[in-house]
ROSE-4610 file (N, C-alpha, C; in Angstrom, 1 decimal, always signed):
// ROSE-4610
residu = [M/M/M/A/A/A/R/R/R/T/T/T/V/V/V/Y/Y/Y/I/I/I/V/V/V/E/E/E/Q/Q/Q/D/D/D/C/C/C/Q/Q/Q/G/G/G/C/C/C/G/G/G/L/L/L/C/C/C/E/E/E/D/D/D/I/I/I/C/C/C/P/P/P/E/E/E/V/V/V/F/F/F/R/R/R/L/L/L/N/N/N/E/E/E/Q/Q/Q/T/T/T/E/E/E/V/V/V/A/A/A/E/E/E/V/V/V/F/F/F/K/K/K/P/P/P/A/A/A/G/G/G/G/G/G/P/P/P/E/E/E/D/D/D/L/L/L/I/I/I/Q/Q/Q/Q/Q/Q/A/A/A/V/V/V/D/D/D/S/S/S/C/C/C/P/P/P/A/A/A/E/E/E/C/C/C/I/I/I/Y/Y/Y/W/W/W/E/E/E/E/E/E/E/E/E]
num = [1/1/1/2/2/2/3/3/3/4/4/4/5/5/5/6/6/6/7/7/7/8/8/8/9/9/9/10/10/10/11/11/11/12/12/12/13/13/13/14/14/14/15/15/15/16/16/16/17/17/17/18/18/18/19/19/19/20/20/20/21/21/21/22/22/22/23/23/23/24/24/24/25/25/25/26/26/26/27/27/27/28/28/28/29/29/29/30/30/30/31/31/31/32/32/32/33/33/33/34/34/34/35/35/35/36/36/36/37/37/37/38/38/38/39/39/39/40/40/40/41/41/41/42/42/42/43/43/43/44/44/44/45/45/45/46/46/46/47/47/47/48/48/48/49/49/49/50/50/50/51/51/51/52/52/52/53/53/53/54/54/54/55/55/55/56/56/56/57/57/57/58/58/58/59/59/59/60/60/60/61/61/61/62/62/62/63/63/63/64/64/64/65/65/65]
x = [-5.0/-4.9/-4.4/-3.5/-2.9/-3.8/-3.6/-4.4/-3.5/-3.8/-3.1/-4.2/-3.7/-4.6/-4.4/-5.4/-5.2/-6.2/-5.9/-6.7/-7.2/-8.5/-9.0/-8.7/-7.6/-7.0/-7.9/-8.7/-9.6/-10.7/-11.0/-12.0/-11.5/-10.2/-9.5/-9.7/-10.0/-10.2/-8.9/-7.8/-6.5/-6.5/-7.3/-7.4/-6.2/-5.5/-4.3/-4.5/-5.8/-6.1/-5.4/-5.4/-4.8/-3.3/-2.7/-1.2/-1.0/-1.9/-1.7/-1.9/-2.8/-3.0/-1.9/-1.5/-0.6/+0.5/+1.4/+2.4/+3.4/+3.4/+4.2/+3.7/+2.4/+1.7/+1.2/+0.7/+0.1/+0.9/+0.8/+1.4/+0.6/+0.7/+0.1/+1.1/+0.6/+1.5/+1.4/+2.5/+2.6/+2.2/+2.4/+2.0/+0.5/-0.1/-1.5/-2.4/-1.8/-2.5/-3.6/-3.3/-4.2/-3.3/-3.9/-3.2/-2.8/-1.7/-1.3/-0.8/-0.8/-0.3/+1.1/+2.1/+3.5/+4.1/+3.4/+3.8/+2.6/+2.0/+0.7/+0.6/+1.6/+1.6/+2.5/+2.9/+4.0/+3.7/+2.5/+2.2/+1.3/+1.1/+0.2/-1.2/-1.8/-3.2/-4.2/-4.0/-4.9/-4.9/-3.8/-3.7/-4.3/-4.0/-4.5/-6.0/-6.6/-8.0/-8.6/-7.9/-8.4/-8.4/-7.4/-7.4/-8.6/-8.8/-10.0/-11.3/-11.5/-12.7/-12.9/-11.8/-11.8/-11.9/-11.6/-11.6/-12.9/-13.0/-14.3/-14.7/-13.8/-14.2/-14.5/-14.2/-14.4/-13.8/-12.5/-11.8/-10.6/-10.5/-9.4/-10.1/-9.5/-10.0/-9.0/-9.4/-8.5/-8.7/-7.7/-7.8/-7.2/-7.9/-7.5/-6.5/-5.4/-4.5/-4.7]
y = [+5.3/+4.4/+5.1/+4.5/+5.2/+5.0/+5.8/+5.7/+6.1/+5.6/+5.9/+6.3/+6.9/+7.4/+6.6/+6.3/+5.6/+6.2/+5.9/+6.4/+5.2/+5.2/+4.2/+4.7/+4.3/+4.9/+4.7/+3.7/+3.5/+4.5/+5.1/+6.2/+7.6/+7.7/+9.1/+9.7/+11.0/+11.8/+12.4/+12.4/+13.0/+14.5/+15.1/+16.5/+17.2/+16.5/+17.0/+17.8/+18.0/+18.8/+18.3/+17.0/+16.4/+16.7/+16.6/+16.9/+18.4/+19.3/+20.7/+21.0/+20.3/+20.5/+19.9/+18.7/+18.0/+17.2/+17.9/+17.2/+16.3/+16.4/+15.5/+14.1/+13.9/+12.6/+12.1/+13.0/+12.7/+13.2/+12.4/+12.9/+12.3/+12.9/+12.4/+11.5/+10.3/+9.4/+9.7/+10.1/+10.6/+9.5/+8.2/+7.1/+6.8/+6.8/+6.4/+7.6/+8.8/+10.1/+10.1/+9.4/+9.5/+9.7/+10.1/+10.4/+9.1/+9.2/+8.0/+8.5/+7.7/+8.0/+7.4/+8.2/+7.7/+7.7/+8.3/+8.4/+8.4/+7.2/+7.1/+7.7/+7.6/+8.2/+9.3/+10.0/+10.9/+12.4/+12.8/+14.2/+14.7/+16.0/+16.6/+16.1/+15.6/+15.1/+16.1/+17.4/+18.4/+18.6/+18.6/+18.7/+17.5/+16.3/+15.1/+15.1/+15.5/+15.6/+16.7/+17.8/+18.8/+18.1/+17.3/+16.6/+15.7/+14.9/+14.0/+14.7/+15.8/+16.6/+17.3/+17.6/+18.4/+17.6/+16.3/+15.4/+15.3/+15.8/+15.7/+14.3/+13.4/+12.0/+11.2/+11.8/+11.2/+9.8/+9.8/+8.5/+8.4/+9.3/+9.3/+9.0/+8.0/+7.5/+7.3/+7.4/+7.0/+5.5/+4.9/+3.5/+3.3/+2.8/+2.6/+1.4/+1.5/+0.4/-0.4]
z = [+26.7/+25.5/+24.3/+23.7/+22.5/+21.3/+20.3/+19.1/+17.9/+16.8/+15.5/+14.5/+13.5/+12.4/+11.2/+10.4/+9.1/+8.1/+6.8/+5.7/+4.9/+4.6/+3.7/+2.3/+1.8/+0.5/-0.7/-0.8/-1.9/-1.9/-0.7/-0.6/-0.8/-0.8/-0.8/-2.2/-2.2/-3.5/-3.9/-3.1/-3.5/-3.4/-2.6/-2.6/-1.9/-1.0/-0.4/+0.8/+1.2/+2.4/+3.7/+3.9/+5.1/+5.1/+3.9/+3.9/+4.2/+3.7/+4.0/+5.5/+6.1/+7.5/+8.4/+8.1/+9.0/+8.1/+7.5/+6.7/+7.4/+8.8/+9.6/+9.5/+9.1/+9.2/+7.8/+7.0/+5.7/+4.6/+3.5/+2.2/+1.1/-0.1/-1.3/-2.0/-2.3/-3.0/-4.5/-5.1/-6.5/-7.5/-7.1/-8.1/-8.0/-6.8/-6.7/-6.7/-6.5/-6.4/-5.3/-4.2/-3.0/-1.8/-0.7/+0.5/+1.2/+1.9/+2.8/+4.1/+5.1/+6.4/+6.4/+6.5/+6.5/+7.9/+8.9/+10.3/+11.2/+11.4/+12.0/+13.4/+14.2/+15.6/+15.7/+14.7/+14.7/+14.6/+14.9/+14.7/+15.8/+15.8/+16.9/+16.7/+17.8/+17.7/+17.3/+17.7/+17.3/+15.8/+15.1/+13.7/+13.0/+13.5/+12.9/+13.0/+14.1/+14.3/+13.3/+13.1/+12.1/+10.7/+10.4/+9.1/+9.0/+10.1/+10.1/+9.9/+10.6/+10.5/+9.2/+8.5/+7.3/+6.0/+6.1/+4.9/+4.2/+3.0/+2.2/+1.9/+1.9/+1.6/+2.9/+4.0/+5.4/+5.4/+4.9/+4.9/+5.8/+6.7/+7.7/+9.1/+9.7/+11.0/+12.1/+13.3/+14.4/+14.7/+15.1/+15.5/+16.9/+17.8/+19.2/+19.3/+20.0/+20.1/+21.4]
């Protein structure tokens, strides 16, 4: 079963940690100053999981398709 990652943007603190860990999937939106997923299924799952585990706001989640 495939899964994708998403961020609850209103909970994001904008620390940039997820972007540092996995820039292939996450980036900070310069206008909103929070992280966003720009490539939900496009990165290494181990790095995405590391970003999920490292998020201080705990706002990054996997969604099963």
